[in-house]
C-alpha positions in Angstrom: 111.4 146.0 88.2 113.9 144.3 86.0 114.6 142.7 89.3 110.9 141.7 89.6 110.4 140.2 86.0 113.8 138.3 86.0 113.0 136.7 89.7 109.4 136.0 87.9 111.1 134.1 85.3 113.4 132.1 87.2 110.3 131.0 88.8 108.5 129.8 86.5 111.7 128.0 84.6 112.1 126.3 87.4 108.0 125.5 87.8 108.1 124.2 84.4 111.5 122.0 84.6 109.1 120.4 87.6 106.6 119.9 85.9 108.6 118.1 82.9 110.3 116.1 85.3 107.1 115.4 86.6 105.4 114.4 83.5 108.8 112.0 82.5 108.8 110.4 86.0 105.3 109.2 84.9 106.4 108.6 81.3 109.0 106.3 82.5 107.0 103.9 85.0 108.1 101.6 86.7 111.6 102.3 86.2 112.6 100.1 89.2 111.3 97.4 91.4 108.1 98.5 93.2 107.2 97.8 97.1 104.2 96.9 98.6 104.8 98.2 103.2 102.1 96.1 104.7 101.4 96.9 108.1 100.8 93.4 109.7 103.8 90.6 109.8 104.2 88.1 108.0 102.0 85.0 107.5 98.3 86.8 108.5 95.6 87.2 105.1 97.5 91.2 104.9 100.6 89.4 103.9 99.6 86.8 101.9 97.2 88.8 100.0 99.8 91.3 99.4 102.3 88.2 98.2 99.6 86.6 96.2 98.9 89.9 94.2 102.4 91.2 93.9 103.6 88.2 92.0 101.6 88.5 89.1 101.5 92.5 89.2 104.9 92.0 88.7 104.3 90.1 85.1 101.1 92.6 84.0 103.9 95.7 84.9 107.3 95.4 84.0 108.9 95.1 87.4 109.5 93.1 90.4 106.8 94.2 93.0 108.4 93.3 96.3 106.7 92.9 99.3 108.4 94.8 103.2 106.2 94.0 106.7 106.4 96.7 108.8 103.7 96.2 111.8 103.8 98.5 114.8 101.4 100.7 116.2 97.8 100.1 114.5 99.4 100.6 111.0 100.9 103.6 111.9 104.6 102.8 111.0 104.1 101.7 107.5 101.3 104.5 106.9 103.6 107.0 107.9 106.9 105.7 105.7 104.5 105.4 102.6 103.1 109.0 103.4 106.5 110.2 103.3 108.0 108.4 100.5 108.4 109.9 97.0 105.3 110.3 94.6 106.8 108.3 92.2 104.7 104.8 92.2 107.3 102.7 93.4 106.4 102.6 97.1 102.8 101.2 98.0 100.4 101.0 101.0 98.6 97.6 101.6 95.4 99.1 103.2 92.7 97.8 105.0 89.6 98.5 107.2 92.2 99.0 109.9 93.6 102.2 108.3 89.8 104.0 108.6 89.8 102.4 112.0 93.5 104.4 113.3 91.9 107.1 111.8 89.8 108.1 114.3 91.3 105.9 117.0 94.7 107.8 117.5 94.6 110.5 119.0 97.1 112.2 116.7 98.9 110.7 112.9 101.7 111.8 111.3 100.0 111.8 108.4 95.5 112.3 107.5 94.3 109.4 106.0 92.0 111.1 103.8 94.9 113.6 102.3 97.9 111.6 102.2 97.6 109.3 99.4 96.1 108.2 96.7 93.4 104.8 96.1 94.6 102.7 93.6 92.0 99.8 94.1 90.8 97.3 96.1 92.4 93.8 96.1 89.6 91.2 98.4 87.0 91.2 101.1 86.6 88.7 103.8 83.7 88.1 106.3 83.8 88.0 109.7 82.1 85.2 111.7 80.4 84.6 114.4 81.0 81.2 116.4 80.7 79.1 119.5 81.9 76.2 120.8 80.5 72.8 118.8 79.2 71.6 122.4 77.4 75.2 123.3 73.6 75.4 123.9 73.0 78.0 121.0 72.2 76.9 117.7 71.6 80.1 116.2 72.1 83.7 117.0 69.3 84.5 118.2 69.1 82.0 120.8 72.7 84.0 121.7 71.0 86.9 121.6 67.5 85.4 123.5 69.2 84.0 126.6 71.6 87.4 126.6 68.2 89.9 126.6 67.1 87.0 129.3 70.2 87.1 131.3 72.0 90.4 130.9 75.8 90.9 131.6 76.1 86.6 131.9 77.1 86.2 127.8 81.2 86.8 126.9 82.2 86.9 123.6 85.7 87.2 122.5 88.0 89.4 120.3 91.2 90.4 119.4 92.5 93.3 121.0 90.8 96.6 121.3 90.3 98.5 118.6 90.9 95.9 116.0 88.2 95.5 113.6 87.4 92.0 115.4 86.5 93.9 118.7 85.0 96.7 117.1 82.6 94.1 115.0 81.9 92.4 118.2 81.0 96.1 120.1 78.4 96.8 117.2 77.1 93.4 117.4 76.3 94.5 121.2 75.1 97.8 120.4 72.7 96.9 117.4 71.0 93.7 119.1 70.8 96.1 122.1 72.9 93.3 124.5 73.9 93.7 127.9 77.7 91.3 127.6 80.9 91.8 128.2 83.5 91.6 124.7 86.7 90.6 126.4 89.6 91.2 124.0 92.5 88.7 124.0 96.5 89.1 122.4 95.9 87.5 118.7 93.5 85.3 116.9 95.4 81.9 118.1 94.1 83.2 121.9 90.7 83.5 121.2 90.3 80.2 119.1 91.5 78.6 122.4 89.0 80.4 124.3 86.4 79.6 122.8 87.8 76.1 122.0 88.3 75.5 126.2 84.1 77.0 126.6 86.5 80.1 128.9 83.8 82.3 126.5 80.6 81.8 125.7 81.2 83.3 121.6 83.9 84.7 119.5 83.6 87.3 116.7 87.2 86.8 114.4 87.8 87.0 110.3 86.7 83.6 108.6 90.0 82.4 107.6 91.8 81.2 111.1 87.9 79.9 111.7 87.5 78.0 108.7 89.7 74.4 109.7 88.0 74.6 112.9 84.5 74.9 111.5 85.3 72.1 109.4 86.4 69.6 112.0 83.7 70.4 113.9 85.5 71.9 117.2 83.0 75.6 116.6 79.9 76.4 115.4 79.9 79.3 112.9 75.8 81.1 114.1 76.0 84.1 111.4 78.5 86.1 109.4 78.7 90.1 109.1 78.9 90.7 105.4 75.8 91.9 103.9 74.7 88.6 102.1 76.2 85.3 102.3 79.1 84.3 102.2 79.9 82.2 99.1 82.4 80.0 101.2 79.4 79.0 103.5 76.4 79.8 101.5 73.6 77.9 104.3 74.8 80.7 107.0 72.9 83.6 107.6 74.3 87.3 107.8 73.6 88.7 111.7 71.3 90.6 109.9 69.1 88.5 108.6 69.0 87.1 112.6 67.7 90.4 113.2 70.6 92.1 114.0 69.1 95.5 112.7 71.6 97.7 110.3 74.7 95.3 111.3 76.7 94.8 108.1 80.2 94.9 107.6 83.6 92.9 106.1 87.1 93.4 106.4 88.7 94.2 102.8 92.4 95.0 101.7 93.6 97.5 99.8 96.4 99.0 97.3 97.8 103.1 97.9 100.4 105.1 97.0 101.5 108.4 98.7 99.6 111.7 98.1 100.3 113.3 94.8 101.4 110.8 92.8 100.8 111.8 89.4 97.2 109.9 88.4 98.7 108.5 85.4 100.9 105.6 87.3 97.9 105.7 89.7 96.0 104.3 86.0 99.1 101.9 85.3 98.9 100.4 89.3 95.4 100.5 88.8 95.2 98.3 85.6 97.6 95.7 87.0 95.8 94.9 90.2 92.6 94.7 87.7 94.5 92.7 85.8 96.0 90.6 88.7 92.7 90.0 90.1 91.0 88.4 87.1 93.9 85.6 86.9 91.8 82.5 87.6 95.7 81.2 89.4 95.4 84.6 91.8 91.7 84.2 92.2 91.8 80.9 93.5 94.9 81.4 95.9 92.8 83.9 97.7 90.0 81.9 97.3 92.0 79.4 99.4 92.3 82.1 102.1 88.5 82.6 102.3 89.0 86.2 100.7 86.8 87.0 97.9 88.8 89.1 95.4 87.4 91.9 94.0 88.9 95.5 92.3 87.7 98.9 91.9 88.3 102.4 90.9 90.7 104.7 92.6 87.4 106.2 93.2 85.8 104.2 94.1 88.0 102.9 96.9 88.5 106.6 97.9 84.8 106.4 98.6 85.0 103.2 100.6 87.9 105.0 102.6 86.2 107.6 103.8 82.5 106.1 103.9 84.4 103.0 106.2 86.2 106.3 108.6 82.9 107.7 109.4 81.1 104.6 110.0 84.6 103.2 112.6 84.3 106.7 114.1 80.6 106.5 114.9 81.3 103.0 116.5 84.2 103.7 118.4 82.4 106.6 119.9 79.3 104.7 120.5 80.8 101.9 122.6 83.2 104.3 124.3 86.3 102.5 122.4 89.7 105.0 124.8 91.7 106.5 121.9 95.2 105.7 122.1 
């Protein structure tokens, strides 16, 4: 009996000590520089978003915030690194709708997308555009849809690689519009732009940032945007939904998350730093230059967004028969 009691009190002491350490860690946060792991290479929308926000977050939270690029395997490399990091708030993940896609696209992940991360806040949202060459006979999305229905199998739409947000957005357009067309994947945005400018394809689906210079120079024509509402940057351009593509409303987003079991006190401190940073006029302006609408959220709102996106993209992947990796 004495041995049992001794074991009980020893275990209780260890648990209490661990609990006090847990509280102390939260109270002393941040105690060192914070690292945001970005699952993409330098120079892209996600990377630039992270760097813009990180710079302002550092001044808000009292520690430097640095960005570390860890591209590869559809974001799995970066996700695995953060999921296994100490849950002390000093290692964060730049999440995107790509994170939600990977949850279903990959047959097996080294982490649970919905359980192994703590949501902090969204950072921004950006539209996807459906474009054609400026010399294309299609003056509207309805023109493209009408021609495709009358000429099944004759329309080709470019996107970046299979399983990407843009690729699945193109597949969703095909499904929701009820069209018999071919989605052609290219290795990266530059190749997509080259293909549409060279009239190698009839249309393309791509995020707006890289398309804007081409639209403004009148090399390509924007037919519609993918969001639930018109783009603040192109208010005269209709949404695909307005052009009779039922239930077609999606946008890309970026957000921040921490490893699972990060104390709530730390999550709230990080959330406040993000909210304050995104409310800064300079940050808003820099994100607008990338055609990103700065938008923070509560941790709960971000978690709900991720959960809903995982379900939605899983359904699209299944309906479009996209092969799992």
